[in-house]
C-alpha positions as CSV (number, residue, x, y, z in Angstrom):
1,M,195.1,55.0,90.2
2,S,193.5,57.2,87.7
3,K,191.6,54.5,85.6
4,A,190.0,51.3,86.9
5,T,190.6,48.0,87.0
6,H,188.3,45.8,88.6
7,I,185.1,47.3,89.1
8,I,182.0,46.4,91.8
9,R,178.6,47.9,92.2
10,F,178.0,47.3,95.6
11,I,175.7,49.2,98.5
12,A,177.8,50.2,100.9
13,K,177.9,50.0,104.8
14,E,179.0,53.6,105.1
15,D,175.6,54.8,103.9
16,N,173.3,51.9,102.5
17,K,173.7,53.5,98.9
18,I,174.7,51.7,95.7
19,H,178.3,52.8,94.2
20,L,180.3,51.7,91.8
21,G,184.0,50.8,92.9
22,Q,187.4,50.0,92.3
23,L,188.5,47.0,94.4
24,V,191.4,48.1,96.8
25,D,192.9,44.5,96.7
26,T,192.0,43.0,93.4
27,T,194.5,39.7,94.3
28,R,191.1,38.6,96.7
29,D,188.4,36.2,95.0
30,I,185.5,39.0,96.9
31,G,182.7,36.0,95.4
32,L,184.0,34.1,98.3
33,D,185.1,36.4,100.3
34,S,181.3,37.9,100.2
35,L,179.8,34.7,100.7
36,E,182.0,33.9,103.6
37,G,181.4,37.6,105.4
38,K,184.7,38.8,104.9
39,E,185.3,42.6,104.6
40,I,185.8,44.0,101.1
41,K,187.2,47.7,100.7
42,A,186.7,49.7,97.6
43,Y,187.6,53.3,96.3
44,L,184.9,55.1,95.3
45,L,183.8,55.7,91.3
46,N,182.7,58.7,90.3
47,G,181.0,58.8,87.1
48,T,179.8,55.5,85.1
49,I,180.5,52.0,84.6
50,F,182.0,53.1,80.7
51,Q,183.5,56.3,81.9
52,S,184.5,57.1,85.8
53,Q,187.4,58.2,88.0
54,V,188.8,56.5,90.4
55,T,188.7,58.2,94.4
56,P,190.9,58.4,96.9
57,H,187.4,57.5,99.5
58,I,187.3,54.2,100.3
59,Y,184.0,52.3,101.4
60,T,183.2,48.9,102.6
61,V,180.9,46.6,100.8
62,Q,177.3,45.7,102.5
63,T,175.7,43.8,99.2
64,L,177.5,42.8,96.1
65,L,175.7,43.4,93.0
66,S,176.0,43.0,89.3
67,P,178.8,45.1,87.8
68,I,176.2,46.1,85.4
69,A,172.6,47.3,86.4
70,K,169.4,46.6,84.2
71,D,169.1,50.4,83.5
72,E,172.7,50.4,81.6
73,T,171.9,46.7,80.1
74,N,170.2,47.6,76.6
75,Y,170.6,43.7,75.1
76,I,172.3,40.6,76.8
77,R,173.2,38.4,73.1
78,C,174.0,34.9,73.8
79,L,176.1,32.1,72.2
80,G,174.5,28.9,72.2
81,L,177.2,25.5,71.0
82,N,180.1,27.8,71.2
83,Y,183.1,25.0,72.9
84,M,183.7,22.0,70.8
85,D,183.6,19.5,74.2
86,H,180.2,21.1,74.8
87,A,179.0,20.6,71.4
88,N,180.2,16.9,71.1
89,E,178.6,16.1,74.3
90,A,175.6,17.2,72.9
91,K,176.0,15.1,69.6
92,M,175.5,18.1,67.5
93,A,177.4,19.2,64.5
94,L,180.1,22.1,64.7
95,P,178.0,25.2,63.9
96,K,179.4,27.5,60.7
97,A,178.5,30.5,62.1
98,P,177.8,31.7,65.6
99,I,174.2,30.4,67.2
100,L,172.7,33.3,68.6
101,F,170.1,33.4,71.2
102,T,169.0,36.6,73.6
103,K,167.7,37.3,77.4
104,P,165.8,40.1,78.5
105,R,167.3,42.4,81.1
106,T,164.5,40.8,83.6
107,A,167.2,38.1,83.5
108,L,169.7,40.2,85.0
109,N,170.4,38.9,88.3
110,D,173.0,39.6,91.4
111,P,175.9,37.4,93.2
112,Y,175.0,36.3,96.6
113,P,173.2,37.3,98.5
114,A,171.1,36.9,95.8
115,V,169.6,33.7,94.6
116,V,168.9,31.8,91.7
117,P,165.1,31.8,91.3
118,V,163.3,28.5,89.9
119,P,160.1,29.9,89.1
120,K,156.9,26.8,89.0
121,V,157.2,26.0,85.5
122,A,160.5,25.2,85.8
123,Q,160.1,23.3,88.6
124,D,159.9,19.7,86.7
125,G,163.2,18.6,87.2
126,T,165.2,19.9,84.5
127,S,166.6,23.4,85.7
128,D,170.1,23.4,85.1
129,Y,173.6,25.2,85.2
130,E,176.2,26.9,82.5
131,A,179.2,28.7,83.1
132,E,180.2,31.3,81.0
133,L,182.5,34.1,80.3
134,A,180.5,37.3,80.1
135,L,181.4,40.6,78.8
136,V,180.2,44.1,78.7
137,I,180.8,46.4,75.6
138,G,182.3,50.0,76.0
139,K,181.8,51.9,73.5
140,T,179.0,51.6,70.6
141,G,179.8,50.0,67.1
142,R,178.6,48.3,63.6
143,D,180.6,46.8,61.1
144,I,183.4,46.3,63.7
145,P,186.4,44.3,62.0
146,E,187.7,41.3,63.7
147,S,191.3,42.8,64.4
148,E,189.3,46.1,66.1
149,A,186.6,44.5,68.2
150,L,188.9,43.9,71.3
151,D,188.7,47.9,71.5
152,Y,184.8,47.8,72.3
153,V,185.1,45.8,74.8
154,L,184.9,47.1,78.4
155,G,185.6,44.2,80.6
156,Y,184.7,40.6,82.0
157,T,182.9,38.7,84.6
158,A,180.8,35.3,85.3
159,S,178.1,34.8,84.1
160,N,175.8,32.0,85.1
161,D,173.0,31.2,82.0
162,V,170.6,29.5,83.9
163,S,168.1,27.2,81.6
164,A,164.9,25.5,81.9
165,R,165.5,22.1,79.5
166,T,162.1,20.6,79.1
167,L,161.0,24.4,77.8
168,Q,164.4,24.5,76.2
169,M,163.9,21.0,74.1
170,A,160.2,22.3,73.1
171,T,160.8,24.6,70.9
172,G,164.0,25.3,68.4
173,Q,164.4,28.9,69.8
174,W,165.6,29.0,73.3
175,S,165.1,32.6,74.2
176,Y,162.2,31.7,76.8
177,S,163.3,29.2,78.4
178,K,166.6,30.6,79.3
179,G,164.8,34.3,79.5
180,L,163.3,33.6,83.2
181,D,163.5,36.2,85.6
182,G,167.3,35.9,87.2
183,S,168.3,33.9,84.9
184,C,171.8,35.6,84.1
185,P,173.4,36.3,87.3
186,L,176.4,38.4,86.9
187,G,179.6,39.2,88.6
188,P,181.6,39.4,90.8
189,V,183.4,42.0,89.6
190,L,184.1,43.3,85.9
191,V,187.6,43.2,84.8
192,T,188.9,45.6,82.4
193,K,189.9,44.8,78.9
194,E,193.4,46.1,80.3
195,A,194.0,43.6,83.2
196,I,192.9,40.7,80.6
197,P,194.4,41.7,77.5
198,D,193.6,38.1,76.4
199,P,190.1,36.3,76.9
200,Q,191.1,33.4,75.2
201,V,192.8,31.8,77.9
202,L,190.8,31.8,81.3
203,G,190.0,28.7,82.8
204,I,186.1,28.0,83.6
205,K,184.5,25.8,86.1
206,A,180.9,25.4,87.2
207,I,181.2,24.3,90.7
208,Y,177.6,22.6,92.1
209,N,177.4,21.6,95.9
210,G,181.5,21.7,96.0
211,T,181.6,19.2,92.8
212,V,183.1,20.8,90.0
213,V,180.6,19.6,87.3
214,Q,182.1,22.0,84.4
215,D,186.2,22.1,83.8
216,G,187.4,24.4,80.7
217,N,189.2,27.1,79.3
218,T,187.7,29.8,76.7
219,K,190.4,28.0,74.6
220,N,188.6,26.0,73.2
221,M,185.8,28.4,72.0
222,I,184.7,27.7,68.7
223,F,184.0,31.5,68.0
224,N,186.6,33.6,69.5
225,V,185.5,37.0,71.3
226,A,186.8,39.0,68.8
227,K,185.3,37.0,66.1
228,Q,182.0,37.2,68.3
229,I,181.7,40.8,68.5
230,S,182.6,40.9,64.5
231,Y,180.6,38.9,63.3
232,L,177.2,40.2,65.2
233,S,178.4,43.4,64.7
234,Q,177.8,43.1,61.1
235,G,174.6,45.8,60.0
236,T,174.0,45.6,63.2
237,T,174.7,48.4,65.9
238,L,175.9,47.4,69.0
239,E,176.1,49.9,71.7
240,A,177.7,50.6,74.7
241,G,176.2,48.1,77.9
242,T,175.5,45.3,75.4
243,I,176.1,41.7,77.8
244,F,177.8,39.0,75.5
245,L,177.0,35.5,77.1
246,T,180.2,33.5,75.3
247,G,179.1,30.2,76.2
248,T,179.5,27.0,78.2
249,P,181.9,24.6,78.2
250,A,181.2,20.7,78.7
251,G,179.6,19.5,81.8
252,I,176.1,21.0,81.7
253,G,173.4,18.9,84.1
254,Y,171.6,17.8,81.6
255,F,174.2,15.7,80.0
256,R,175.6,14.2,83.0
257,E,174.8,10.3,83.8
258,P,173.4,10.5,86.2
259,R,171.6,14.2,85.2
260,V,172.3,17.0,87.9
261,V,169.5,19.7,87.9
262,L,169.9,23.1,89.9
263,E,167.7,21.7,93.4
264,D,165.8,24.1,96.1
265,G,168.8,25.1,98.5
266,G,171.6,24.3,96.0
267,D,174.7,26.1,96.2
268,I,175.7,26.8,92.4
269,R,179.1,28.9,91.7
270,V,181.0,30.0,88.6
271,E,184.2,30.6,89.2
272,I,187.0,31.8,86.3
273,E,190.4,32.6,86.4
274,K,191.2,36.2,86.6
275,I,188.1,37.0,87.6
276,G,187.0,34.8,91.0
277,T,183.7,33.0,91.7
278,L,180.0,33.8,91.3
279,V,178.4,32.1,94.0
280,N,174.1,31.9,94.4
281,K,171.9,29.8,96.1
282,V,169.3,28.2,94.0
283,R,165.6,28.8,95.3
284,Y,162.5,27.3,94.1
285,E,159.6,30.2,93.9
286,E,156.4,29.2,96.1
287,W,153.4,28.3,94.2
């Protein structure tokens, strides 16, 4: 194999250092494997996440990390209200253009064993999950035609748009309420566009404490991935390393009856077809 298709970033058992790797067994759900303590092997990658070469050297995963590091991430762009069923549950009109908010890169977080931290400002019974397909832009572009937009994607992964609903409802601007430290876990693997040529046919679930609370499909996006990239590149340079969170389907905790809240010690998972399961435990920070 000369080109990586399933990229992970990890701490290796062999030398306790951070590496990039290509999964040896791409059929495994390594998010669940990591949770269950099963061995994960990866071919070492030489280079960067944007341009790398697969080597024959095999390393063993000690700890999974976000596929892209904070210092490689320049911007996290997030789409709000981008699934028809979610707009319906929120009793809001379908947007006529993509609704954009942002997260700072300090929100970027790792898969299990990393936790979703809930700071004291959000410990009010409204901390919430949002299962989302995420993508990483692989090359810089501007004014990108929709027909060429997917060419700019490096790959896809799972994300959780962790949200503090009281803070969100207090204002019309969502960036603060969704940008708290650690509120954007990403992983467990970045699957390249060659392995996922069509991002609009993927099942997506959120599972909280063993119960499926969101069960959707990316085909139900209001603005598909290509349209998002094209629209948000108008007059705006999208740099390599930009992360897109592409919206969430129906079933968020805030609109469920009774409401579902991310509680201290909870187990929240985002499962996406062809990618696997992003697992995190919830931890309330001490006052």
